[in-house]
C-alpha positions in Angstrom: 15.9 -21.7 79.3 14.4 -18.4 80.6 15.5 -15.1 79.4 15.2 -12.3 81.8 14.4 -8.8 80.8 17.4 -7.6 82.6 19.6 -9.8 80.5 18.2 -8.4 77.2 18.4 -4.8 78.4 22.0 -5.3 79.4 23.0 -6.3 75.9 22.2 -3.4 73.5 23.1 -5.4 70.4 20.5 -8.0 71.1 17.8 -5.4 71.6 18.7 -3.6 68.4 18.7 -6.9 66.4 15.3 -7.8 67.8 13.9 -4.4 66.8 15.3 -4.9 63.3 13.8 -8.4 63.1 10.4 -7.1 64.1 10.6 -4.2 61.6 11.5 -6.6 58.8 8.7 -8.9 59.7 6.2 -6.0 59.7 7.6 -4.8 56.4 7.3 -8.3 54.8 3.7 -8.8 56.1 2.4 -5.4 54.9 0.6 -5.6 51.5 2.4 -3.8 48.6 0.6 -1.3 46.5 1.2 -3.3 43.3 -0.4 -6.4 44.9 -3.3 -4.4 46.1 -4.0 -3.0 42.6 -3.2 -6.4 40.9 -1.0 -4.7 38.2 1.3 -6.6 36.0 4.8 -5.3 35.3 3.8 -4.6 31.7 1.0 -2.3 32.9 3.4 -0.5 35.1 5.8 0.0 32.2 3.1 1.2 29.9 1.8 3.6 32.5 5.2 5.3 33.0 5.0 7.1 29.6 8.6 6.9 28.7 7.7 7.9 25.2 6.5 11.2 23.7 2.8 11.5 22.8 2.4 12.1 19.0 1.3 15.6 18.3 -1.1 16.7 15.6 -0.3 15.8 12.0 1.4 18.7 10.2 -0.4 20.4 7.2 2.2 19.3 4.7 1.5 15.6 5.6 -2.2 16.1 5.2 -1.7 17.8 1.8 0.5 15.0 0.6 -2.1 12.3 1.2 -4.7 11.6 -1.6 -8.1 13.2 -1.1 -10.7 11.0 0.5 -8.2 8.5 1.8 -8.8 6.3 4.8 -6.6 5.9 7.9 -4.8 3.0 6.3 -2.1 3.8 3.7 -1.0 0.8 1.6 2.7 0.3 1.7 2.8 -1.8 -1.5 0.3 -1.5 -4.3 -1.1 -4.6 -6.0 0.8 -5.8 -9.1 -0.9 -4.8 -12.3 -2.3 -7.5 -14.6 0.3 -8.8 -17.1 -0.5 -7.9 -20.7 2.2 -10.1 -22.3 1.2 -13.6 -23.5 3.5 -16.5 -22.9 5.7 -17.4 -25.9 4.9 -20.4 -28.0 7.5 -23.2 -28.5 8.1 -21.9 -32.1 8.7 -18.4 -30.8 11.1 -19.7 -28.2 13.1 -21.7 -30.8 13.3 -18.5 -33.0 14.6 -16.5 -30.0 17.2 -19.2 -29.3 18.4 -19.1 -32.9 18.6 -15.2 -32.8 20.7 -15.5 -29.6 23.0 -18.1 -31.1 23.5 -15.9 -34.2 24.4 -12.9 -32.0 26.9 -15.1 -30.0 28.5 -16.3 -33.2 28.8 -12.7 -34.5 30.4 -11.6 -31.2 32.9 -14.5 -31.4 33.8 -13.5 -35.0 34.4 -9.9 -33.9 36.6 -11.1 -31.1 38.7 -13.2 -33.5 37.8 -16.6 -32.0 37.0 -19.8 -33.9 33.3 -20.4 -34.6 32.7 -23.0 -31.8 35.0 -21.7 -29.1 34.0 -19.1 -26.5 36.5 -17.1 -24.5 36.6 -17.9 -20.9 36.5 -15.2 -18.2 39.4 -14.9 -15.9 37.1 -14.4 -12.9 36.0 -18.0 -12.7 36.5 -20.0 -9.5 38.9 -22.9 -9.3 36.8 -24.7 -6.7 34.7 -27.5 -8.0 
């Protein structure tokens, strides 16, 4: 089927749509600037500077830092060496006896029998 130029010119909608198709094809075939520079989206985001640049450190901050300190400030100091020695089994038994004696004294003051302990009302019924 042959299309004559007169037929295309007589229909303005066809001519306009052909021009739009050619423009879209030219636009799609043109290289984009991001492809020419080979930039990743992350590079583009980082180069937009959507954040404020930190200014100089105020004097009161510099004065609060220890003299001769480095750039790195420790957030948590190392735990000091423990000076206490572990308790021996005899010391543990003596401590348990002291606690039992204190518990018995508290029960006597509360008016409870010697072997009975008062139960708290805040215990859960779920087992």
